[in-house]
C-alpha positions, 0 to 999 in steps of 0.5 A: 346277620350271618351265622357267625354274628348270630352265634357270637351274639348267642353268648355275648355278655355271658363270658366269665371274667377272672381266673379259671382252670382250662383243663385242656392244659391241666391244673397247673398249665391250664390256670387262666385269667380272662379279661376284656379285650381293652383290659387284656391290651393293657395287661399285654402292654404292662407285661412288655414294659415290665420285661423291659425294666427287668432286662435293664436291671439284669444289665445293671447286675451284669455290669456290677459283676463285670466291673468287680471282676475286671477291677485291678489295684495296679496302675492301668491304661486309659482303656481300662478306666474308660471301660470301667466307667462305662460299665458303672454308668451305662443305664441300659444295654443299648447305652452300654453297647454304644459306649463299648463300640466307641471305646473299641474304635477310638482305642484301636492301636493305642492300647494293648490288646484293645479288641480282646479287652472290648469285643467279649463285652460287646458280644455279651451286651449284644446277647443281653440286648437282643434277648430282652428285645425278643422277650419283650416282643414275645411277652404277648405269648402269655396271652396267645399261648392259651388261645382264644378259649373263654368260659361261659356263665349265665343265669339262663343256663340249664337243660331242656325238658318239654315234659314240665309244660306240654301246652301245645299252643306254646310248643307251636308258638315258641319251641318249634320256631326255635328248633327250626332256627337252630337247624337253620343256623347249624346248616349255615355253619356246616356249609361253611365249616364242614365241607371242603367246598365251603368258604371256610371263613376263619371267623365263622368257624372259630366259635366252638372249641373244635371247628367241626366234629369229625366222623367216619363214613363206611360204604360197605356196611350191612343192611340195617333191616332184614336183608330182603329190604335192601337191594343187593347191588346198592352199597349201604352207608354207615356214619359213625361219630366215634366217641365224641369227648365231652371236653375235647369235642363239645367244650364242657370244661372238666377234669378227666375224671368228670368227662364222658363220651357220646357216640351216634351211629347212623346206617342208611340204605334205599328201601325196596318198595316192591311188595309194599306199595300200591300205585294209585292213579290220580283223577286224570290217570296221567303219570304225573298224577300217580301216587302210592300207598306204603304198607310198612306198618299199621298206618299208611304213609302217603307221598305228599308234594314235597320231601317228607319223612316219617320216623318212629322211636323204639319206645313209640306205639308205632309197630313197623313190619317185622322186616323193619323192626330193630330193638336196639335202634331207632328206625327212620324212613325218608320219602322223596317225591320229585313231583314235577321236577324235570331232570336234564340228564338220566339219574341212576341214583336209587333215591333220585332215580329218573329214566322216563323220557318226558314228552315235552322239551325245554327251551334251551335258548341259543342251544335250542331244545333238549329232552328231559327225564321224569322220576321213575316212581312217585316216591322213593324211600330211604331207610335209616337206623340210628343208635346211641351210646354213652361211655365213661372214658375212665373205665375200659370200653368193654365195661364202661360203655352203655349198649348201642340202643335207641335215643329214648333208652340211651337217655334213661341210662344216663340216670344210672348213678352207679355207672358213672364215677363222679356226681359231676360226671353223672349230672353232665351226662344227664343234662346232655341226654335231655338237651340232645333229646329235645334240641338235636336228636338224629338226622330225621330232625334235620329234614323235619325242621329244614324241609326241602332245603335240607336237600343238597341237590337243590343247590343245582336246581332252578326253575323246576329243572334239576342239573345232572346228579351223581349216582351216589347223590343219596349218600351225599344227602345223608352225609350232608344231614349228618354234618348239619346234625353235628353242627347242631350238636355243637350249637346245642351246647351253647344254647344250654349254657346261656339259655335261649334268647326268647324268654317264652322258652324259659318255661322248659329250661330246668335251672340247676339246683345242685352244686354239680349243676351250678358247676356245669353251668360255668363250664362251657368253653367257646372261642371268642376274639372279643376277650383276652385270656392269659396263662396264669403260670406264664404271668407268675413266671414273668412277674416272679423272675422279673421281680427277683431280677429287679429286687437283686438289682436294687439291693445288690450294691447294698448287700455286697457292701455290707458283706465286704465290710463285715468280711473285710474283702474286696475293698478296692473293688467296692470303692472303685465301683463307688468312685466311678459313678458319674457324680463321684467322678465329678467330685474327684475332678473338682476336689483335685482342684481344691474346689468345694468341701465335699460330704458323702464321698463314698456313697449316695450323692456327694454334696458341698457346703452351703453356697460353695462354688466349684470349678468351671471349664477353661476354654482357652484351648477349646479343643482340650477343655479342662477345669479351672477354679472360679472367675478370677482365680485361674485365668488371666485376661487378654492372654496374660496368665495369672498364677495361683496356688490353691492350698486347702487349709485342712491339708496343712496339718503342721508348720512344716513346709508344703510344696506347691507346683504350678503350671501355666498355660505355656507349660512352664513349671514353677515351684514354691514353698509354704511354711518354709519347706521348698520343693519342685514338681512337674505337670502334664501340659494343660491350662489349669493349675494343678496343686499337689501337697506333700 
């Protein structure tokens, strides 16, 4: 299981589902809803569907407006009427676009200014169709715009305090292995996500709110101890984390007034050993059996067979020699013993220094043999100081920051309620201080927990042979430890938010007992692609604007009709809109033949009396189909035409004559009279009988 899987598993099942505020974007824009990936997929699909429906409704609103604007009470050509029919009946923008394109093509040269009358509508339709197609595609931005940040919540949340139970057996059995695991995971993460040479696997590095915590490195700092303890010709390295923001860098989701910053400065330099060591020979008196005693305080630090360190805090009982004492920092000493490691090239690095030619050669295979070099001293010492600082970012730095001091004093300062602006801010600093004390600390914990694997030089060593090392290898080691420490700081935040997986560690977890503590336990942000978060503001805008468009679309006709009737305005436009509807156009065609007694002729669906039959298609001329009355009334047999006059009884309101003009399939005209009145008329060529009443 790689580090990514372990880190993802650490908060699996602890993600808060529902609405919350992501303070990275403020109270309004930061309103967020987190769902599972399945539910999030359904939401995205629904939003896309909703946007499509809203787009269709906006098209219908546009058609309604254009139909009324272009309406004319004077006689117009066929292009006008077909254009109005398309605007009235095209259900979607794509349907309307196809209809308008065909209209422009077939009417070219047959209607005046046909292109000028059609092209603007085509352009507008293309714009609307394209706009909502893009809107549908980008509707998923309601999710991706807020990224993959989610909120953790867990009943195991709290802060570590080993003082509640100091059972050494439990400490050795549960706590120490746990700390080693954290450092090991942090080392893997640092290797992948903190170094330029790392794999920078996207999935592995997309866990915390920030891929890594940046820090600055200086190579011309002052000696952290008395000047005589540092060599004049060796540069001193200082690493400054800067002000690590609790919200932006560590992921504690909080309003600006409840945030704090944390700073850690580490300064290191090789420590002189002349005058502070005694070289003792081993039992065989050889170079390889030498060891040294170091007098840096009231106890002796013996060099073992591996890489070791010793450290003391400003609150400990250990009293270093005056040259190493710092009242405002923790002092760390790292002792490196290469033991029997042979170097394939001379090493000028002051910590790994190796210039003694060894009297043995190494078999080099086809290259023959080559010389090797042995370490200059049994043990080399690297000295560091670490300082800590907390700040209230809402106050000027001159008055809003604690003094740079050791970790113990810094932890105690976090309890000062008067220093912090809100109780939530003070609680956050307090909990962080305890977790930092027990789970992270300084670079010495990296070496202590990882042992020899903490050295990056081991990556180029095998079989006891060390490949050539650069002159600043000790500086690279310090930077490597600091990277692991920062990665561990990020990991620590998740561990505190969800609690350790091992139930044996619960004894040291202090659960929240205040409202502020419980708020903090639901405030840790991480990144996860297993969940989907939506911008509440975006959802509201989509649903409100889309809902408004849909509502207007379904009520516009009713409202305009009501206003038109009340104000007696736009009668022709209103009636033309109704008459151009597909079913109403069908009614008009049948009714002109006298087929059917129609109801609801200006609204809704037109219907006939029960059982009435309507006209059918006359296919005597298939290239020019027309309507004719039912079987036996408008069509002869074997090419013989039967002339029939259809006169509606309700059109004869008096005994005066009604003139009926009939046209046969040959186009000849006949006239007659009903009720004693004669008349004549003409008709267009066609197949159906066209009655007219006067």
